C-alpha positions in Angstrom: 0.0 0.0 0.0 1.2 3.5 -0.9 2.2 5.6 2.1 0.1 8.5 3.2 1.5 11.8 2.0 1.0 15.1 3.8 0.0 18.3 2.0 2.8 20.7 1.4 0.3 23.6 1.8 -1.2 24.0 5.3 -5.0 23.8 5.6 -6.5 27.3 5.4 -8.5 28.5 8.3 -11.7 28.7 6.2 -11.5 25.0 5.4 -10.5 23.7 8.8 -13.0 21.8 10.9 -12.5 21.0 14.5 -14.9 18.7 16.3 -17.4 18.6 13.5 -14.7 17.2 11.1 -14.8 14.0 13.1 -18.4 13.3 12.0 -19.4 11.8 8.7 -20.8 14.2 6.2 -24.2 12.4 6.3 -24.4 12.9 10.0 -23.6 16.6 9.7 -26.3 17.1 7.0 -28.9 15.3 9.1 -27.9 17.2 12.2 -28.1 20.6 10.5 -31.6 19.8 9.0 -33.0 18.4 12.3 -31.7 21.3 14.4 -34.7 23.6 13.4 -37.0 20.7 14.4 -35.5 20.7 17.9 -36.1 24.4 18.1 -39.7 23.8 16.9 -40.1 21.2 19.6 -39.4 24.0 22.1 -43.0 25.1 21.4 -44.1 22.6 24.0 -42.6 25.0 26.6 -44.8 27.8 25.1 -47.8 25.6 25.4 -47.1 25.0 29.1 -47.0 28.8 29.6 -50.2 29.2 27.7 -51.8 26.6 29.9 -50.7 28.4 33.0 -52.2 31.6 31.8 -55.4 29.9 30.8 -55.7 28.3 34.3 -55.0 31.7 35.9 -57.8 33.2 33.8 -60.2 30.3 34.8 -59.4 30.8 38.5 -60.2 34.5 38.2 -63.4 33.7 36.4 -64.3 31.2 39.1 -63.8 33.8 41.8 -65.9 36.3 39.9 -68.6 33.6 39.5 -68.5 32.9 43.2 -68.9 36.6 43.9 -71.9 36.8 41.6 -73.6 33.8 43.3 -72.9 35.3 46.8 -74.6 38.5 45.6 -77.6 36.5 44.4 -77.8 34.6 47.7 -77.7 37.9 49.5 -80.8 39.1 47.6 -83.1 36.2 48.6 -84.2 34.9 52.0 -82.4 32.0 53.6 -85.2 29.5 53.1 -84.9 29.9 49.3 -81.2 29.3 49.2 -81.5 25.6 48.3 -83.9 26.4 45.4 -81.6 29.2 44.2 -78.3 27.2 44.1 -80.1 24.4 42.3 -81.3 26.7 39.6 -77.8 28.3 39.2 -76.0 24.9 39.1 -78.3 23.6 36.4 -77.4 26.5 34.2 -73.6 26.2 34.3 -72.8 22.6 35.5 -71.0 23.7 38.6 -71.5 22.4 42.1 -72.6 25.2 44.5 -72.6 24.8 48.2 -73.4 27.3 51.0 -71.6 26.8 54.3 -71.9 28.6 57.6 -69.1 29.8 59.9 -68.5 26.3 61.2 -68.1 24.7 57.7 -71.5 23.0 57.8 -73.2 22.7 54.4 -76.4 24.8 54.5 -77.3 24.3 50.8 -76.0 22.0 48.1 -77.0 22.2 44.4 -76.5 18.4 44.1 -79.1 17.7 46.9 -82.0 18.6 44.6 -80.9 17.1 41.3 -78.3 14.6 40.0 -74.6 15.7 39.9 -73.8 17.9 36.8 -70.4 16.1 36.4 -68.9 12.7 37.5 -65.3 12.1 38.0 -64.0 9.1 36.0 -62.1 6.2 37.4 -58.8 6.1 35.4 -58.6 2.3 35.9 -61.8 1.8 34.0 -60.9 4.0 31.0 -59.8 2.5 27.7 -56.3 2.0 26.5 -56.3 5.1 24.3 -57.2 7.4 27.2 -54.6 5.8 29.4 -51.9 6.1 26.8 -52.9 9.8 26.3 -52.7 10.4 30.0 -49.3 8.7 30.2 -48.1 10.9 27.3 -49.4 14.0 29.0 -47.5 13.1 32.2 -44.4 12.4 30.2 -44.5 15.7 28.4 -45.2 17.5 31.7 -42.1 15.8 33.2 -40.0 16.6 30.2 -40.7 20.3 30.2 -40.6 20.4 34.0 -44.2 21.6 34.5 -45.3 22.3 38.0 -48.4 20.2 38.7 -51.2 21.1 41.2 -52.0 18.8 44.1 -54.4 15.8 43.8 -58.1 16.5 44.3 -59.6 15.2 47.5 -63.4 15.2 47.6 -64.9 16.5 50.9 -68.5 16.0 51.9 -70.3 17.3 55.0 -68.1 19.6 57.0 -66.0 21.9 54.6 -62.9 23.7 55.7 -63.5 27.4 56.4 -60.0 29.1 56.1 -59.0 28.2 52.5 -57.8 30.4 49.6 -60.2 32.3 47.4 -59.5 29.9 44.6 -57.5 26.7 44.2 -56.6 24.2 41.5 -56.3 20.4 41.9 -56.1 17.4 39.7 -58.8 14.7 39.6 -57.8 11.0 39.4 -58.2 11.1 35.6 -55.8 14.2 35.5 -58.6 16.7 34.6 -58.5 20.0 36.4 -60.8 20.8 39.4 -61.3 24.5 40.1 -62.7 25.6 43.5 -63.6 29.2 44.4 -65.1 30.9 47.6 -66.9 34.1 48.2 -68.4 35.5 51.4 -72.1 36.4 51.7 -72.2 39.9 53.1 -75.8 39.7 54.4 -75.0 36.7 56.6 -71.6 37.1 58.4 -69.7 33.8 58.4 -71.6 32.4 55.5 -69.7 31.5 52.3 -70.4 30.3 48.7 -68.2 27.4 47.5 -68.1 26.5 43.8 -66.5 23.4 42.3 -66.0 22.9 38.6 -64.5 20.0 36.7 -62.7 22.0 33.9 -62.0 19.0 31.6 -61.8 21.4 28.6 -58.4 22.7 29.8 -56.9 19.2 29.4 -58.6 18.6 26.1 -57.5 21.9 24.7 -53.9 21.5 25.8 -53.9 17.9 24.5 -55.4 18.9 21.2 -52.7 21.6 20.8 -50.0 19.2 21.7 -51.3 16.6 19.3 -51.4 19.1 16.5 -47.9 20.3 17.3 -46.6 16.8 17.7 -48.2 15.7 14.4 -46.6 18.7 12.6 -43.2 18.0 14.2 -43.4 14.4 13.2 -44.4 15.2 9.7 -41.7 17.8 9.3 -39.2 15.4 10.8 -40.1 12.6 8.3 -39.8 15.1 5.4 -36.6 16.6 6.7 -35.1 13.1 7.2 -35.9 12.0 3.7 -34.6 15.3 2.3 -31.4 14.9 4.3 -30.9 11.4 3.1 -31.6 12.5 -0.5 -29.1 15.4 -0.1 -26.5 13.1 1.6 -27.0 10.5 -1.2 -26.5 13.0 -4.0 -23.4 14.4 -2.4 -21.8 11.5 -0.6 -22.2 8.7 -3.2 -20.4 10.6 -6.0 -17.8 11.7 -3.6 -17.2 8.2 -2.5 -16.8 7.0 -6.1 -14.4 9.9 -6.9 -12.5 9.1 -3.7 -12.3 5.4 -4.6 -11.1 6.3 -8.2 -8.5 8.7 -6.7 -7.3 5.9 -4.4 -6.8 3.6 -7.3 -4.9 6.2 -9.2 -2.8 6.7 -6.1 -2.1 3.0 -5.8 -0.6 3.0 -9.4 -3.7 1.8 -11.3 -4.1 5.0 -13.4 -4.3 3.2 -16.7 -7.3 1.1 -15.7 -9.2 3.6 -13.7 -12.2 5.3 -15.3 -13.2 8.3 -13.2 -16.9 9.1 -13.4 -17.5 12.4 -15.2 -21.2 12.8 -14.1 -22.3 14.6 -17.3 -25.9 14.9 -16.1 -24.8 17.1 -13.1 -24.1 20.8 -13.7 -23.5 21.6 -10.0 -20.2 21.7 -8.1 -20.1 17.9 -7.7 -20.3 17.5 -11.5 -17.6 20.1 -12.0 -15.4 18.3 -9.4 -16.0 15.0 -11.1 -15.0 16.3 -14.5 -12.0 18.1 -13.1 -10.8 14.9 -11.4 -11.5 12.9 -14.6 -9.5 15.4 -16.7 -6.7 15.4 -14.1 -6.5 11.6 -14.1 -6.4 11.5 -17.9 -3.7 14.2 -17.9 -1.8 12.1 -15.3 -2.3 9.0 -17.5 -0.9 10.8 -20.5 2.0 12.2 -18.5 2.8 8.7 -17.1 2.7 7.3 -20.7 4.9 10.1 -21.9 7.4 9.6 -19.1 7.6 5.9 -19.8 8.0 6.5 -23.6 10.5 9.2 -22.9 12.5 6.9 -20.6 12.5 4.2 -23.3 13.6 6.7 -25.9 16.4 8.0 -23.7 17.6 4.5 -23.0 17.6 3.7 -26.7 19.4 6.9 -27.7 22.0 6.6 -25.0 22.7 3.0 -25.8 23.9 3.7 -29.3 26.8 6.1 -28.4 27.6 3.9 -25.4 27.8 0.8 -27.6 30.1 2.7 -30.0 32.1 4.1 -27.1 32.5 0.6 -25.5 33.6 -0.9 -28.8 36.2 1.9 -29.3 37.6 1.4 -25.8 37.9 -2.3 -26.3 39.5 -1.8 -29.7 42.0 0.7 -28.2 43.4 -2.0 -26.0 44.3 -4.3 -28.9 45.4 -2.0 -31.7 49.1 -1.7 -32.3 49.4 1.0 -34.9 49.3 4.6 -33.8 47.1 5.7 -36.6 44.4 3.2 -35.7 44.6 4.3 -32.0 44.2 7.9 -33.1 41.1 6.9 -35.1 39.6 5.1 -32.1 40.4 8.1 -29.9 38.5 10.4 -32.4 35.5 8.0 -32.2 35.7 8.1 -28.4 35.7 11.9 -28.4 32.8 12.1 -30.9 30.8 9.7 -28.8 31.5 11.6 -25.6 30.4 14.9 -27.3 27.2 13.1 -28.5 26.4 11.9 -25.0 27.1 15.3 -23.5 24.9 17.0 -26.2 22.2 14.4 -25.8 22.1 14.6 -22.0 22.0 18.4 -22.2 19.0 18.4 -24.6 17.2 15.8 -22.5 17.7 17.9 -19.4 16.4 21.0 -21.3 13.3 19.1 -22.6 12.5 17.8 -19.1 12.7 21.3 -17.6 10.5 23.0 -20.2 7.1 21.9 -18.8 8.1 22.6 -15.2 9.5 26.0 -16.2 6.4 27.1 -18.1 4.0 25.8 -15.4 5.7 28.2 -13.0 5.8 31.2 -15.4 3.3 34.0 -15.5 2.7 34.9 -19.1 3.2 38.5 -20.1 2.7 40.4 -23.4 5.5 39.7 -25.9 6.2 41.5 -29.2 7.2 38.8 -31.6 8.3 41.3 -34.2 10.8 42.8 -31.8 11.9 39.4 -30.6 12.5 38.1 -34.1 14.5 41.2 -35.0 16.8 40.7 -32.0 17.3 37.0 -32.9 18.2 37.8 -36.5 20.6 40.6 -35.6 22.4 38.4 -33.0 22.7 35.5 -35.4 24.0 37.7 -38.2 26.5 39.2 -35.8 27.8 35.7 -34.9 28.2 34.9 -38.6 26.4 32.6 -41.0 28.0 29.5 -42.7 28.4 29.1 -46.5 27.1 32.5 -47.4 23.6 31.8 -46.1 21.5 34.9 -45.8 19.0 35.6 -43.0 16.1 37.9 -44.0 13.2 39.2 -41.8 10.0 40.8 -43.0 9.5 42.7 -39.8 5.9 43.5 -38.9 4.7 46.9 -37.7 5.6 47.6 -34.1 3.0 46.3 -31.7 1.0 44.3 -34.1 2.4 40.8 -33.5 1.6 40.7 -29.8 1.1 37.5 -27.9 1.1 36.4 -24.2 3.8 34.1 -23.2 7.3 33.5 -21.8 9.7 35.6 -24.0 12.7 33.3 -23.1 10.9 30.1 -24.2 9.5 31.7 -27.3 12.9 32.9 -28.2 14.2 29.3 -27.9 11.5 28.1 -30.3 12.5 30.5 -33.0 16.2 30.1 -32.3 15.7 26.3 -32.9 13.8 26.9 -36.1 16.4 29.4 -37.4 19.3 27.1 -36.6 17.4 24.1 -38.2 16.7 26.2 -41.4 20.4 27.3 -41.6 21.7 23.8 -41.2 19.5 22.6 -44.2 20.2 25.5 -46.4 22.6 25.1 -49.4 25.6 27.4 -49.8 24.4 30.9 -50.7 20.8 30.0 -49.7 18.4 32.2 -47.9 16.4 31.8 -44.7 13.3 34.0 -44.6 11.3 35.0 -41.5 7.9 36.8 -41.5 5.3 37.6 -38.7 1.7 38.5 -39.6 -1.3 39.2 -37.5 -4.8 37.9 -38.3 -8.0 38.3 -36.2 -7.5 34.8 -34.8 -3.8 34.4 -34.4 -0.2 35.7 -34.8 1.5 33.6 -37.5 5.3 33.3 -37.8 6.8 31.6 -40.9 10.4 30.3 -41.2 11.3 28.9 -44.6 14.6 27.9 -46.3 15.9 26.8 -49.7 16.9 23.3 -48.5 15.6 19.9 -49.6 12.3 20.3 -47.7 10.4 17.8 -45.7 8.6 14.9 -47.4 4.9 14.7 -46.6 5.4 11.3 -44.8 7.8 12.9 -42.3 6.1 16.2 -41.6 4.7 14.9 -38.3 7.4 12.5 -37.2 10.1 15.2 -37.3 8.5 16.7 -34.1 8.9 13.4 -32.3 11.7 13.0 -29.7 15.1 11.9 -31.1 13.9 11.9 -34.7 16.6 13.2 -37.0 16.4 13.1 -40.8 19.7 14.6 -41.9 22.5 13.8 -44.4 25.0 11.2 -43.4 27.8 13.8 -43.0 25.7 15.5 -40.2 25.1 12.2 -38.3 25.7 12.5 -34.6 25.8 16.3 -34.6 22.2 16.7 -33.5 20.2 15.0 -30.8 16.8 15.2 -32.6 15.2 17.0 -29.7 15.2 20.6 -31.0 11.8 20.4 -32.8 10.3 18.3 -30.0 11.3 21.0 -27.5 9.8 23.7 -29.9 6.5 21.8 -30.1 6.3 21.4 -26.3 6.8 25.1 -25.8 4.3 26.1 -28.5 1.7 23.6 -27.1 2.2 25.2 -23.6 1.3 28.6 -25.2 -1.9 27.1 -26.6 -0.5 27.4 -30.2 0.4 25.1 -33.1 3.5 24.3 -35.1 3.6 22.6 -38.4 5.8 22.2 -41.5 4.8 22.4 -45.2 6.4 23.2 -48.5 7.1 26.7 -49.6 4.5 28.6 -51.5 4.2 28.4 -55.3 6.0 25.1 -55.4 9.4 26.5 -54.5 11.8 24.0 -52.9 12.6 24.0 -49.2 10.6 23.7 -46.0 8.3 26.2 -44.4 7.7 26.0 -40.6 4.5 27.8 -39.4 4.0 28.8 -35.8 0.5 30.0 -34.8 -0.1 31.6 -31.4 -3.1 33.2 -29.8 -2.9 37.0 -30.1 -2.8 39.4 -27.1 -5.5 42.0 -27.3 -7.7 43.1 -30.2 -6.5 43.6 -33.8 -5.9 47.3 -34.6 
């Protein structure tokens, strides 16, 4: 297994995750989507406060009701009290009792007619009501609700010194509201009302049920949406991660990274970027292997010649033969030195361009400087170098001036080497709306159509026998590598109008609009 490699660039503060980075992405998505539901569940606390306010209002209402009954009792003679409380109880389903200063019941609304309400035994209720009651108790415990004391029915002698109103819970957990009021016409006499406010429990339970149903429905929808979101994000990321691991473990040629063409979001862009990166890596690995094989092949030839010359030098007797072998050894050493230098240059071209920030370059000015420098160094066999210089500022491109200079230096040197004595090498740069085109042609033998592509391959050399070993065959390969890195093209054809010789054409993207 390949070892883990650390990133050379530290993780930026905006991408760093502390404790949450330990959780899977699906868990984080689910947590973020369910957090609002937890806040919504806090509405149960609001319901408890609402219930408290409702009970407070009912207690005040019961006190006011007791005061009204006391006023009515004051207006009638004492013998008619029993008839009066019976009529009032029948209208509002509330038990009304009149007590004297000792707590004895003087009048009771239930003594003349059946009770207006009956407390239910929770043990005899059905399963659904028992489950609802248990759920209510559980929610009250969860939110920490303060529950009133249990209701204790009192008959006969009633307590005298009690609060104006009080709340208790019946065995079935319904609310019992009791209120008192003094009868002013009869000192020591009081009105006691007792009501079974079952509607409070039903109302709170209905609100809790509606809220719980809404929370449950929203939870289900949020969970499914979270799972859908996690699936659409995590599944492709896992596939991309698995493909990247296979590439990392050295299986780049067999790995097919999914491109996800149906997705136009960031995941799809990431998939296509990773796929393009793996394909570029695959091409780079193939190129490295082919380059290594070509280097081994090219180095083997001069090494074999050098080895034969060294072995022969040990056995020859004649000085002239030894001198010939020494010349061969010197030529082979120079070939190896030139070959290694060109190989090193070629291997550095991509890395150098990758680190270079392109800047505007005037190709007309660059070509003029190259021609002047080459003429100043001297040209062999009376060869002439001619430049059709473009107008200043028209042949502008964006690139690395040093690398572009190397391209045209190679093309000029190549054209001079193939030119016959007294020949002419012509350079011209023109600007079109789509490109800046540079042509380098000579009066040499030209390039046959079958070889117009292979001459740009590494170590390819199609030269006369008298020039064998003087060139590594990497000059045009280096030129194409540099031009490709500048998003341009390089090709070779015959000169116009059927004239002999070769014409190299370099096309580069222009910088700025055409004037």
